[in-house]
Backbone as a chain_set.jsonl record, in Angstrom:
{"seq": "MITYLPNMPSSDIRNPAVQKRIKELLETQGWTIEGEPKKIERGRQPFLQYITQRQDVAGKLIGIARVTPRPGKSLYVITAYGKGGADRAEDPDFMRVMETFRFIDQPLPIADHPTGPPAKIYRIAMFGTAGAIALLLFAFAGTWFRVRYGAQYRA", "coords": {"N": [[1.125, -0.856, 0.553], [0.724, 2.291, -1.266], [0.98, 5.659, 0.063], [-0.383, 8.923, 0.613], [1.621, 12.055, 1.477], [0.347, 14.709, 1.733], [1.311, 18.329, 2.434], [2.923, 18.428, 4.122], [4.467, 19.807, 7.142], [7.759, 20.149, 7.226], [9.35, 18.476, 4.89], [11.803, 17.287, 6.329], [12.383, 13.84, 8.022], [12.334, 13.495, 9.98], [12.437, 15.522, 11.92], [10.212, 16.102, 14.669], [7.606, 16.785, 14.323], [6.315, 16.27, 11.619], [6.624, 13.924, 12.077], [5.205, 12.833, 13.689], [2.44, 13.218, 13.063], [2.615, 11.312, 10.778], [2.59, 8.783, 12.705], [-0.397, 9.547, 12.975], [-1.69, 9.243, 11.031], [-1.372, 6.21, 10.644], [-2.042, 4.961, 12.743], [-4.691, 6.006, 11.916], [-5.377, 4.662, 9.609], [-5.557, 2.005, 11.109], [-3.659, 1.088, 12.134], [-1.551, -0.357, 15.247], [1.257, 0.878, 16.58], [4.892, -0.134, 17.024], [7.034, 0.464, 18.996], [9.651, 2.054, 18.592], [10.296, 5.056, 15.401], [12.956, 2.879, 12.731], [15.72, 4.906, 11.677], [16.738, 4.442, 7.927], [18.746, 3.45, 5.907], [18.559, 3.644, 2.118], [20.131, 3.336, -0.575], [20.714, 6.362, -1.907], [18.736, 7.614, -0.483], [16.106, 8.788, 1.71], [15.042, 7.014, 5.19], [12.173, 6.229, 6.88], [11.279, 3.578, 9.299], [9.185, 1.585, 10.725], [7.762, -0.608, 12.489], [4.232, -2.403, 12.618], [1.399, -3.769, 14.058], [-1.988, -4.796, 13.088], [-5.6, -5.378, 13.488], [-7.586, -7.886, 11.855], [-10.395, -9.189, 10.076], [-9.215, -11.55, 8.571], [-7.668, -12.195, 11.03], [-4.111, -11.616, 12.952], [-3.204, -8.893, 11.624], [1.256, -7.989, 10.878], [2.979, -5.098, 10.655], [4.869, -3.686, 7.749], [6.273, -0.437, 7.547], [7.714, 1.941, 5.455], [8.192, 5.415, 5.69], [9.302, 8.107, 3.296], [10.845, 10.975, 2.125], [9.306, 13.459, -1.136], [9.913, 15.828, -2.77], [9.227, 18.9, -2.661], [7.999, 19.27, 0.575], [6.628, 17.281, 1.337], [5.677, 13.544, 1.597], [5.526, 9.787, 0.791], [4.432, 7.159, 2.424], [5.01, 3.862, 2.594], [3.753, 0.892, 2.858], [3.749, -2.755, 3.685], [2.351, -5.96, 4.304], [1.621, -9.111, 5.824], [0.283, -12.073, 7.218], [0.04, -13.48, 10.597], [1.495, -13.349, 13.883], [4.568, -13.388, 13.302], [7.977, -11.431, 13.683], [8.155, -9.314, 10.84], [10.021, -8.092, 9.85], [11.876, -9.725, 10.2], [12.557, -11.218, 8.272], [13.699, -12.499, 5.765], [12.763, -13.341, 3.113], [10.617, -11.5, 3.186], [11.807, -9.015, 3.751], [12.958, -8.926, 1.425], [10.95, -8.254, -0.682], [10.227, -5.544, 0.402], [12.531, -4.63, 0.446], [12.849, -4.015, -3.139], [11.055, -2.011, -4.004], [11.507, 1.321, -5.098], [12.119, 5.2, -6.185], [11.44, 5.792, -9.403], [13.515, 8.847, -10.039], [12.592, 11.154, -12.205], [14.527, 12.217, -14.884], [13.538, 14.536, -16.817], [11.97, 17.953, -16.108], [8.372, 17.67, -16.151], [6.737, 18.931, -18.171], [3.572, 20.65, -18.351], [2.771, 22.419, -20.413], [2.412, 21.795, -24.033], [5.212, 21.162, -26.118], [7.396, 21.48, -28.139], [7.907, 20.144, -31.88], [5.214, 18.929, -32.548], [3.667, 21.015, -30.959], [4.066, 23.16, -31.659], [2.97, 22.723, -34.895], [0.453, 22.265, -33.734], [-0.737, 25.286, -32.719], [-0.199, 27.104, -34.905], [-2.223, 25.319, -36.25], [-4.237, 26.568, -34.754], [-4.108, 28.88, -34.874], [-5.013, 29.694, -37.732], [-7.532, 28.664, -37.401], [-9.33, 29.779, -35.929], [-8.316, 32.071, -37.833], [-9.954, 31.96, -40.159], [-12.385, 31.617, -39.157], [-12.856, 33.947, -38.449], [-12.892, 35.08, -40.895], [-14.701, 33.982, -42.003], [-16.955, 35.12, -40.496], [-16.94, 38.391, -41.389], [-17.315, 37.846, -43.814], [-19.79, 37.022, -43.815], [-21.517, 38.939, -42.177], [-20.396, 40.991, -43.846], [-22.309, 39.806, -46.303], [-25.199, 39.555, -45.561], [-25.373, 42.34, -45.34], [-25.538, 43.245, -47.419], [-27.251, 41.716, -49.006], [-29.545, 42.633, -47.851], [-29.701, 45.497, -47.015], [-29.361, 45.852, -49.705], [-31.802, 44.956, -51.301], [-33.255, 46.834, -50.409], [-32.503, 49.396, -52.015], [-33.162, 48.53, -54.823], [-36.378, 48.545, -54.815]], "CA": [[0.146, -0.021, 0.168], [1.294, 3.21, -0.879], [-0.322, 6.116, 1.091], [1.116, 10.276, -0.208], [1.201, 13.092, 2.163], [0.662, 16.308, 0.859], [1.401, 19.7, 2.615], [3.807, 18.463, 5.887], [5.551, 20.474, 8.402], [8.362, 20.103, 6.606], [10.29, 16.84, 4.333], [13.155, 16.118, 6.942], [11.567, 13.018, 8.174], [13.363, 13.728, 11.433], [11.661, 16.386, 12.716], [9.148, 15.862, 15.683], [6.228, 17.088, 13.918], [6.717, 15.404, 10.919], [6.14, 12.284, 12.825], [3.776, 12.337, 14.683], [1.917, 13.572, 11.439], [2.881, 9.97, 10.235], [1.447, 8.218, 13.589], [-1.825, 9.748, 13.229], [-2.065, 8.198, 9.629], [-1.042, 4.637, 10.289], [-3.256, 5.301, 12.987], [-5.793, 5.875, 10.953], [-4.807, 3.223, 9.197], [-5.677, 1.019, 11.82], [-2.514, -0.149, 12.399], [-0.685, 0.256, 16.328], [2.745, 1.328, 16.061], [5.75, -0.953, 18.052], [8.286, 0.632, 19.676], [10.239, 3.697, 18.068], [10.786, 4.614, 13.464], [13.764, 2.951, 12.983], [15.771, 5.112, 10.049], [17.651, 3.47, 7.214], [18.749, 4.081, 3.6], [18.569, 3.139, 0.825], [21.3, 4.008, -2.403], [21.24, 7.667, -1.672], [17.205, 7.975, -0.126], [16.416, 7.967, 3.801], [13.498, 6.436, 5.057], [11.907, 5.615, 8.604], [10.398, 2.146, 9.038], [8.241, 1.652, 11.347], [7.167, -2.148, 12.78], [3.396, -2.062, 12.412], [-0.171, -4.27, 13.407], [-3.746, -4.66, 13.43], [-6.417, -6.639, 13.714], [-7.688, -7.98, 10.826], [-10.508, -9.86, 9.735], [-8.068, -12.636, 8.147], [-6.817, -12.295, 11.993], [-3.429, -10.582, 13.337], [-1.43, -8.544, 10.845], [2.405, -7.748, 10.985], [3.189, -5.11, 8.364], [6.112, -2.978, 7.791], [5.811, 0.692, 6.903], [8.771, 3.323, 5.357], [8.379, 6.164, 5.232], [10.699, 8.959, 2.918], [10.391, 12.411, 1.719], [9.277, 13.712, -2.139], [10.408, 16.86, -3.069], [8.262, 20.052, -1.596], [7.128, 18.844, 1.753], [5.45, 16.103, 1.077], [5.972, 12.443, 1.706], [5.553, 8.764, 1.089], [4.393, 6.201, 3.179], [4.856, 2.534, 2.205], [3.702, -0.244, 3.592], [4.225, -4.278, 3.057], [2.047, -7.135, 5.804], [1.569, -10.371, 5.442], [-1.148, -12.443, 8.341], [0.153, -13.892, 11.09], [2.651, -12.791, 14.345], [6.37, -13.412, 13.89], [8.279, -10.361, 13.234], [8.782, -9.204, 9.588], [11.31, -7.122, 9.5], [13.396, -10.117, 10.208], [12.244, -12.417, 6.895], [14.181, -11.679, 4.803], [11.699, -13.09, 1.848], [9.805, -10.5, 3.274], [12.128, -7.661, 3.832], [13.476, -8.667, -0.34], [10.079, -7.341, -1.37], [10.094, -4.415, 0.479], [13.452, -3.201, -1.032], [12.902, -3.58, -4.085], [10.746, -0.486, -3.839], [12.53, 2.116, -5.457], [11.134, 6.049, -6.53], [12.379, 6.063, -10.107], [13.489, 10.14, -10.514], [13.281, 11.858, -13.606], [15.03, 13.048, -15.4], [13.545, 15.915, -16.481], [10.366, 18.051, -14.765], [7.33, 17.026, -17.134], [5.591, 20.153, -18.296], [1.845, 21.402, -18.427], [1.959, 22.76, -21.523], [3.373, 21.42, -25.113], [6.073, 20.995, -26.211], [7.951, 21.237, -29.502], [7.488, 20.303, -32.868], [3.856, 18.545, -32.673], [3.019, 22.164, -30.161], [4.259, 24.715, -33.232], [2.393, 23.038, -35.566], [-0.723, 22.613, -33.172], [-0.01, 26.268, -32.259], [-0.9, 27.537, -35.8], [-3.518, 25.418, -37.033], [-5.074, 27.746, -32.911], [-4.355, 30.39, -34.482], [-5.387, 29.516, -38.831], [-8.84, 28.086, -36.995], [-9.55, 31.5, -35.221], [-8.46, 33.579, -38.725], [-10.868, 31.474, -40.908], [-13.652, 32.036, -38.234], [-12.773, 35.71, -38.294], [-12.94, 35.953, -42.073], [-16.665, 33.487, -41.956], [-17.543, 36.574, -39.822], [-16.511, 39.127, -42.282], [-17.905, 36.947, -45.534], [-21.681, 37.005, -43.379], [-21.543, 40.507, -42.591], [-21.43, 42.024, -45.249], [-23.325, 39.563, -48.016], [-26.331, 40.041, -44.359], [-25.559, 44.683, -45.408], [-25.433, 43.365, -48.826], [-29.094, 41.372, -49.211], [-30.77, 43.817, -46.611], [-29.063, 46.968, -48.366], [-29.177, 45.585, -51.763], [-32.695, 45.144, -51.936], [-33.86, 48.747, -50.187], [-32.178, 50.443, -53.289], [-34.255, 47.694, -55.987], [-37.29, 48.525, -53.838]], "C": [[1.048, 1.68, 0.003], [0.267, 4.609, -0.376], [0.274, 7.952, 0.816], [0.242, 11.538, 0.89], [1.358, 14.2, 2.432], [1.394, 17.33, 1.96], [2.125, 19.323, 4.012], [4.407, 19.402, 6.848], [7.017, 21.096, 7.398], [9.05, 18.592, 5.977], [11.726, 16.876, 4.761], [12.194, 15.182, 8.17], [11.48, 12.941, 9.468], [12.419, 14.996, 12.371], [10.111, 15.684, 13.135], [7.486, 15.916, 15.009], [5.418, 16.483, 12.878], [6.287, 13.908, 11.735], [5.582, 11.803, 13.362], [2.712, 12.464, 13.75], [1.978, 11.755, 10.495], [1.738, 8.856, 10.991], [0.349, 8.555, 13.187], [-1.949, 9.001, 11.385], [-1.766, 6.801, 9.743], [-1.735, 4.955, 11.331], [-4.475, 5.04, 12.688], [-6.347, 4.919, 9.589], [-5.817, 2.065, 9.574], [-4.635, 0.446, 12.547], [-2.226, 0.621, 13.704], [0.942, 0.066, 15.444], [3.507, 0.177, 16.974], [6.938, -0.576, 18.217], [8.732, 1.973, 18.181], [10.679, 3.454, 16.442], [12.375, 3.279, 14.11], [14.524, 3.512, 11.328], [16.749, 4.395, 9.642], [17.863, 4.382, 5.695], [19.181, 3.238, 3.19], [19.385, 3.269, -0.539], [21.497, 5.206, -0.958], [19.606, 8.02, -0.699], [16.907, 7.466, 1.777], [15.063, 7.492, 3.85], [13.557, 5.835, 6.955], [10.914, 4.502, 8.68], [10.002, 2.254, 10.646], [7.779, -0.359, 11.391], [5.685, -1.713, 13.0], [2.49, -3.301, 13.012], [-1.284, -4.249, 14.039], [-4.716, -5.904, 13.473], [-6.955, -6.676, 12.741], [-9.185, -9.082, 11.013], [-10.133, -11.952, 10.045], [-7.2, -12.887, 9.756], [-5.639, -11.666, 12.286], [-2.419, -10.288, 11.668], [0.086, -8.012, 10.969], [2.229, -7.243, 9.859], [4.54, -3.549, 8.47], [5.776, -1.103, 6.886], [7.319, 1.52, 6.537], [8.085, 5.031, 5.117], [9.115, 6.868, 4.727], [9.77, 9.985, 2.062], [10.526, 12.492, 0.264], [9.721, 15.14, -2.043], [8.959, 17.923, -2.539], [6.981, 19.709, -1.073], [5.815, 17.825, 1.503], [5.887, 14.587, 1.259], [5.474, 10.871, 1.83], [5.357, 7.189, 1.807], [4.149, 4.041, 2.006], [4.373, 1.193, 3.061], [3.493, -2.146, 3.124], [3.182, -4.469, 4.532], [1.895, -8.245, 5.14], [0.358, -10.711, 7.542], [0.293, -13.359, 9.809], [1.078, -12.638, 13.214], [4.0, -12.796, 14.517], [6.834, -11.918, 12.388], [8.423, -10.112, 11.152], [9.555, -8.4, 8.978], [12.612, -8.391, 10.274], [13.386, -11.496, 9.166], [12.339, -11.643, 6.321], [13.684, -12.07, 3.357], [10.733, -11.922, 2.206], [9.812, -8.715, 3.037], [12.621, -7.895, 1.783], [12.075, -7.688, -1.186], [10.131, -6.055, -1.335], [11.725, -3.161, -0.06], [13.64, -3.623, -2.209], [11.898, -2.554, -4.684], [11.149, 0.23, -4.145], [11.167, 3.657, -6.881], [12.173, 6.149, -8.197], [12.556, 7.62, -10.659], [13.295, 10.174, -12.135], [13.965, 13.18, -14.336], [15.538, 15.026, -15.875], [12.067, 16.429, -16.501], [9.658, 17.853, -16.233], [6.124, 18.924, -17.251], [4.574, 20.039, -18.275], [1.824, 21.948, -19.576], [3.317, 21.876, -22.77], [4.194, 21.994, -25.248], [6.66, 20.779, -27.448], [7.834, 20.928, -30.491], [5.697, 20.529, -33.327], [2.956, 20.466, -31.954], [2.659, 23.501, -31.352], [2.738, 24.324, -34.224], [0.993, 22.834, -34.708], [-1.039, 24.917, -32.782], [-0.777, 26.968, -33.647], [-2.048, 26.996, -36.495], [-4.555, 26.042, -35.889], [-5.598, 28.292, -34.505], [-5.25, 30.016, -36.872], [-7.219, 29.22, -38.673], [-9.495, 29.495, -36.829], [-9.765, 32.485, -36.826], [-9.534, 32.842, -39.897], [-11.939, 32.523, -40.046], [-14.68, 33.556, -38.651], [-13.391, 36.127, -39.8], [-14.808, 35.372, -42.811], [-17.084, 34.81, -41.666], [-17.798, 37.651, -40.364], [-17.736, 38.595, -43.088], [-20.044, 37.356, -45.031], [-22.146, 38.296, -43.35], [-21.835, 41.007, -43.553], [-22.12, 41.222, -46.689], [-24.869, 39.521, -46.302], [-26.159, 41.722, -45.096], [-25.88, 44.172, -46.506], [-26.586, 42.712, -49.741], [-29.986, 42.695, -48.146], [-30.415, 45.156, -47.537], [-29.723, 46.999, -49.631], [-30.837, 45.712, -51.946], [-34.092, 46.375, -51.356], [-33.79, 49.36, -51.032], [-32.582, 49.54, -54.123], [-35.465, 47.494, -55.706], [-37.261, 49.801, -54.358]], "O": [[1.788, 2.153, 0.866], [-0.962, 4.579, -0.439], [1.495, 8.098, 0.864], [-0.94, 11.83, 1.066], [2.207, 14.728, 3.15], [2.382, 16.73, 2.383], [1.826, 19.999, 4.996], [5.424, 18.738, 7.046], [7.173, 22.251, 7.001], [9.196, 17.658, 6.766], [12.679, 16.629, 4.021], [11.473, 15.713, 9.014], [10.577, 12.339, 10.047], [11.908, 14.912, 13.487], [9.266, 15.087, 12.469], [6.517, 15.196, 15.248], [4.227, 16.196, 12.992], [5.398, 13.092, 11.491], [5.36, 10.617, 13.606], [1.971, 11.481, 13.766], [1.172, 11.399, 9.635], [0.727, 8.315, 10.543], [-0.23, 7.513, 12.878], [-2.63, 8.001, 11.156], [-1.971, 6.165, 8.709], [-2.616, 5.625, 10.792], [-5.196, 4.113, 13.058], [-7.381, 4.697, 8.958], [-6.575, 1.417, 8.852], [-4.693, -0.461, 13.378], [-2.427, 1.835, 13.744], [1.441, -0.461, 14.451], [2.755, -0.481, 17.693], [7.892, -1.146, 17.687], [8.13, 2.452, 17.22], [11.166, 2.409, 16.01], [12.702, 2.95, 15.25], [14.258, 3.025, 10.23], [17.54, 3.792, 10.367], [17.448, 5.279, 4.962], [19.915, 2.318, 3.551], [18.728, 3.257, -1.581], [21.984, 5.149, 0.171], [19.72, 9.134, -0.189], [17.208, 6.571, 2.567], [14.194, 7.505, 2.978], [14.367, 5.371, 7.757], [9.815, 4.574, 8.132], [10.539, 2.945, 11.512], [7.575, -1.096, 10.426], [5.611, -0.63, 13.58], [2.83, -4.27, 12.334], [-1.57, -3.843, 15.166], [-4.472, -7.111, 13.484], [-7.088, -5.553, 12.255], [-9.174, -9.796, 12.015], [-10.405, -12.879, 10.808], [-6.224, -13.636, 9.774], [-5.84, -10.56, 11.784], [-1.587, -10.899, 10.997], [-0.195, -6.942, 11.509], [1.829, -7.684, 8.782], [4.751, -2.711, 9.346], [5.157, -0.864, 5.849], [8.055, 1.687, 7.51], [7.527, 5.409, 4.086], [10.168, 6.774, 5.357], [8.641, 9.931, 1.575], [11.51, 11.896, -0.175], [9.871, 15.521, -0.882], [7.884, 17.495, -2.12], [5.816, 19.696, -1.47], [4.585, 17.791, 1.52], [7.023, 14.596, 0.784], [5.002, 10.576, 2.927], [6.144, 6.258, 1.639], [3.415, 3.49, 1.185], [5.058, 0.759, 3.987], [3.0, -2.441, 2.036], [3.102, -3.686, 5.478], [2.036, -8.322, 3.919], [-0.013, -9.987, 8.466], [1.425, -13.666, 9.435], [1.024, -11.42, 13.382], [4.603, -12.379, 15.506], [6.486, -11.592, 11.253], [8.848, -11.015, 10.431], [9.685, -8.109, 7.789], [13.738, -8.143, 10.705], [14.059, -12.519, 9.296], [11.755, -10.579, 6.114], [14.03, -11.358, 2.414], [10.064, -11.466, 1.278], [9.059, -7.817, 2.662], [12.539, -6.931, 1.022], [12.189, -6.765, -1.993], [10.116, -5.322, -2.324], [11.955, -2.03, -0.488], [14.837, -3.654, -2.496], [11.984, -2.303, -5.886], [11.841, 0.447, -3.15], [10.259, 3.484, -7.694], [13.356, 6.491, -8.195], [11.882, 7.882, -11.655], [13.74, 9.421, -13.001], [13.925, 14.41, -14.327], [16.395, 15.896, -15.726], [11.111, 15.71, -16.793], [10.298, 17.877, -17.285], [5.275, 19.567, -16.635], [4.352, 18.839, -18.114], [0.672, 22.059, -19.993], [4.479, 21.526, -22.564], [4.347, 23.133, -24.805], [6.375, 19.678, -27.918], [7.102, 21.883, -30.75], [5.088, 21.417, -33.923], [1.927, 20.943, -32.433], [1.747, 24.255, -31.693], [1.766, 25.065, -34.368], [0.164, 23.539, -35.284], [-2.234, 25.209, -32.736], [-1.929, 27.37, -33.48], [-2.799, 27.69, -37.181], [-5.749, 25.984, -36.183], [-6.677, 28.242, -35.096], [-6.417, 30.41, -36.866], [-8.03, 29.479, -39.563], [-10.105, 30.107, -37.706], [-10.698, 33.239, -37.102], [-9.889, 33.74, -40.66], [-12.196, 33.715, -40.211], [-15.806, 33.989, -38.893], [-14.117, 37.1, -40.003], [-15.635, 35.894, -43.558], [-17.535, 35.557, -42.535], [-18.863, 38.166, -40.025], [-18.91, 38.938, -42.943], [-21.029, 37.738, -45.663], [-22.932, 38.798, -44.153], [-22.877, 41.382, -44.091], [-22.377, 41.757, -47.767], [-25.829, 39.291, -47.037], [-27.267, 42.198, -45.346], [-26.901, 44.762, -46.861], [-26.828, 43.048, -50.9], [-31.035, 43.34, -48.156], [-30.935, 45.56, -48.577], [-30.354, 47.814, -50.304], [-31.211, 46.574, -52.741], [-35.244, 46.614, -51.718], [-34.755, 50.087, -51.271], [-31.737, 49.974, -54.905], [-35.971, 46.455, -56.129], [-38.003, 50.671, -53.902]]}, "num_chains": 1, "name": "protein.A"}
């Protein structure tokens, strides 16, 4: 499960106010936090790791929640869990799943407006369409005046 937390007081996961919001989120999702979070780093990405548990219809669930900062004072919480009472942090197969989660940082920002040759063609077509509409309106007005006032002079 991945949860996005926007509008955090800070993007520093060591900040007590940030940790309080993380705990509140996990509790609203039904998790009980066991102990203090463990600070870990994978690659160059810092994480806080929480050991959690909750009672579900299927029985007791033990989970691991990892929190990592993202740009712009936001966080991602990655939660994986399984049935049973075993500590998932001690299970190498379970932890291998957690280790495979990666953020792929994009080398370029995503543009919120069109760029490149298709954008130029679109812009030309847009101005051409506006010009054609203006020309049609001008022709309609001219024809309307000619028909209306031309009929008066013939009468």
